[in-house]
C-alpha positions in Angstrom: -12.7 -24.0 -5.6 -10.0 -21.7 -6.8 -7.0 -22.5 -9.0 -3.8 -23.0 -7.1 -3.0 -22.6 -3.4 -4.3 -19.6 -1.4 -1.4 -18.0 0.5 -2.8 -14.6 1.3 -5.5 -13.5 3.7 -9.2 -12.8 2.9 -10.2 -9.2 2.6 -13.7 -8.5 4.0 -15.8 -5.7 2.6 -18.2 -3.5 4.7 -21.1 -5.6 3.5 -19.5 -8.8 4.7 -18.5 -10.0 1.2 -15.2 -11.8 0.8 -12.3 -11.0 -1.6 -9.6 -13.6 -2.1 -6.7 -14.3 -4.5 -4.9 -17.5 -5.3 -1.5 -18.7 -6.6 -3.4 -19.9 -9.7 -4.1 -16.3 -10.8 -7.7 -16.2 -9.6 -9.3 -13.2 -7.8 -12.8 -13.6 -6.6 -15.6 -11.8 -4.7 -17.9 -14.1 -2.8 -20.9 -13.9 -0.5 -20.4 -15.1 3.0 -21.9 -18.5 2.0 -19.3 -19.0 -0.7 -21.4 -18.0 -3.7 -19.3 -16.2 -6.3 -20.3 -12.6 -7.2 -17.5 -12.1 -9.8 -14.3 -14.0 -10.7 -11.2 -13.1 -12.6 -8.7 -15.7 -13.9 -5.2 -15.7 -15.5 -3.8 -12.7 -13.6 -0.6 -14.3 -12.5 0.6 -15.9 -9.2 -0.7 -14.2 -6.1 0.9 -14.7 -2.7 0.0 -11.3 -1.3 -3.4 -10.4 0.1 -5.9 -8.0 -1.4 -6.2 -4.5 0.1 -9.0 -2.0 -0.1 -9.0 1.7 -1.0 -10.4 3.9 1.9 -13.9 4.0 0.2 -13.8 0.2 -0.4 -14.5 0.7 -4.1 -11.1 -0.5 -5.4 -9.1 -3.6 -4.6 -5.3 -3.5 -4.8 -2.9 -6.5 -5.2 0.4 -7.3 -6.8 1.5 -10.6 -8.4 4.8 -12.5 -8.6 5.3 -11.3 -12.1 5.7 -7.8 -10.9 2.3 -6.4 -11.9 0.3 -4.4 -9.5 -3.5 -4.2 -10.1 -6.2 -1.8 -9.1 -9.5 -3.7 -9.5 -13.1 -2.4 -9.3 -14.4 -4.1 -6.2 -18.0 -4.0 -7.5 -17.5 -5.4 -11.0 -14.1 -7.0 -10.9 -12.9 -5.0 -13.9 -9.3 -3.7 -14.0 -9.1 0.0 -13.4 -5.3 0.1 -14.1 -2.2 -2.0 -13.7 1.5 -1.0 -13.1 4.6 -3.1 -13.7 7.2 -2.7 -10.9 10.8 -4.0 -10.8 10.3 -7.5 -9.3 7.9 -10.0 -7.7 5.3 -8.4 -5.4 4.7 -10.5 -2.3 4.0 -7.5 -0.1 0.4 -6.7 0.7 -0.1 -3.0 0.0 -0.7 -0.5 2.8 -3.3 2.2 1.9 -3.2 5.6 3.6 -6.3 7.6 4.5 -5.3 9.9 1.6 -5.7 6.9 -0.7 -1.9 6.8 -1.5 -0.7 3.2 -2.0 2.5 1.9 -0.4 4.0 -1.5 -1.4 7.3 -3.3 -1.2 8.9 -5.4 -4.0 11.5 -8.1 -4.5 13.6 -5.6 -6.4 14.4 -4.2 -2.9 12.5 -1.0 -3.4 9.7 0.6 -1.5 7.1 2.3 -3.7 4.4 5.0 -3.3 1.8 4.8 -6.0 -0.9 7.3 -7.1 -4.3 5.7 -6.6 -5.7 7.4 -9.7 -3.5 5.8 -12.3 -0.7 3.8 -10.6 2.0 6.4 -11.4 5.0 6.1 -9.1 5.1 9.1 -6.6 8.5 7.9 -5.3 10.6 4.8 -4.8 13.7 4.2 -2.8 16.1 1.2 -2.6 16.8 -0.9 0.4 19.4 -3.6 0.8 17.2 -6.6 0.2 13.7 -7.7 -1.0 10.6 -6.4 0.7 8.0 -9.1 1.1 6.2 -8.0 4.3 3.4 -5.4 4.4 4.2 -1.7 5.2 2.8 0.0 8.2 1.1 3.3 7.3 0.3 6.1 9.7 -1.5 9.3 9.1 -2.0 12.1 11.6 -2.3 15.8 12.5 -0.3 17.8 15.0 -1.8 21.2 15.9 -0.2 24.2 17.6 -1.3 27.9 18.1 0.2 29.1 14.9 0.3 26.1 12.5 -1.1 22.7 11.7 1.1 19.9 10.5 -0.3 17.0 8.5 1.9 13.9 8.2 1.8 10.6 6.5 4.4 7.9 7.3 5.1 4.5 5.8 7.5 2.0 7.4 8.9 -1.0 5.5 10.8 -4.1 6.7 13.5 -5.2 4.3 15.1 -8.6 4.2 18.4 -6.8 4.8 17.3 -6.7 8.5 16.5 -3.0 8.6 13.3 -0.9 8.9 13.0 1.9 6.4 10.6 4.8 6.7 9.3 7.5 4.5 7.6 10.5 6.0 6.2 13.6 4.3 4.6 16.7 5.9 2.6 19.7 4.9 2.6 22.6 7.4 -0.4 25.0 7.1 -0.7 28.4 8.6 -4.1 29.7 9.9 -6.3 30.5 6.9 -4.6 28.2 4.5 -6.9 26.1 2.3 -6.7 22.3 2.6 -5.6 19.9 -0.1 -8.0 17.2 -1.3 -7.7 13.7 -0.1 -6.1 11.2 -2.5 -3.5 13.7 -3.8 0.1 12.8 -3.1 0.8 16.6 -2.8 -1.2 16.6 0.4 1.8 15.1 2.1 4.3 16.0 -0.6 6.5 18.4 1.3 9.7 17.6 3.1 10.1 13.9 2.3 12.9 11.9 4.0 14.0 8.3 3.8 15.6 6.9 6.9 16.9 3.7 8.4 15.6 2.9 11.8 15.7 0.4 14.6 13.1 -0.7 17.2 12.9 0.0 20.9 11.5 -2.5 23.3 8.1 -0.9 23.0 8.1 -1.6 19.3 8.1 2.0 18.2 10.4 3.2 15.5 13.5 5.3 16.4 15.1 7.1 13.4 18.6 6.1 12.5 20.6 7.6 9.6 18.5 10.1 7.7 19.0 10.9 4.0 16.9 13.4 2.1 15.2 12.1 -1.1 
């Protein structure tokens, strides 16, 4: 039994172990039969769900006090924490690069560095963001260049979808940039409002450079 209600979803590791957080401030790793592997208490009210890093070694989650945690998924120890501008009810979206995207009740969408929680960028919307962002990473190749892109789309309670996309264009012979570095997609960043077509894909609306 965990302290408080459980509002978020269970995160399941590659070995089948379960990771769960409660409104009573508990975070716990459990075997599939419910046996606790490790447990943390007193970390604030959690309504978001835990999210894994791409290598499953770190667990990310924010609380309603505005603190975002990176927790060692093996030991339960806190790797780092970062205070944002309001309650965090949004479950984080994690890109293949490791970059963390999360919304906040202060109305801002954030990108965080997975190494230390530093804010790569943040932009304001017209209302709180409590839903989870959608994160998309891809590659577009042509004869003379390769374009790497990373896109995060946020739903704000102002009724608008907001996206942030960054690109890196490489010419033949260029050296790659290591995964997990925000500079990997740190080129021409834009923030844009958007609406949704019937097929649920995002169509850009007004575009403003950041």
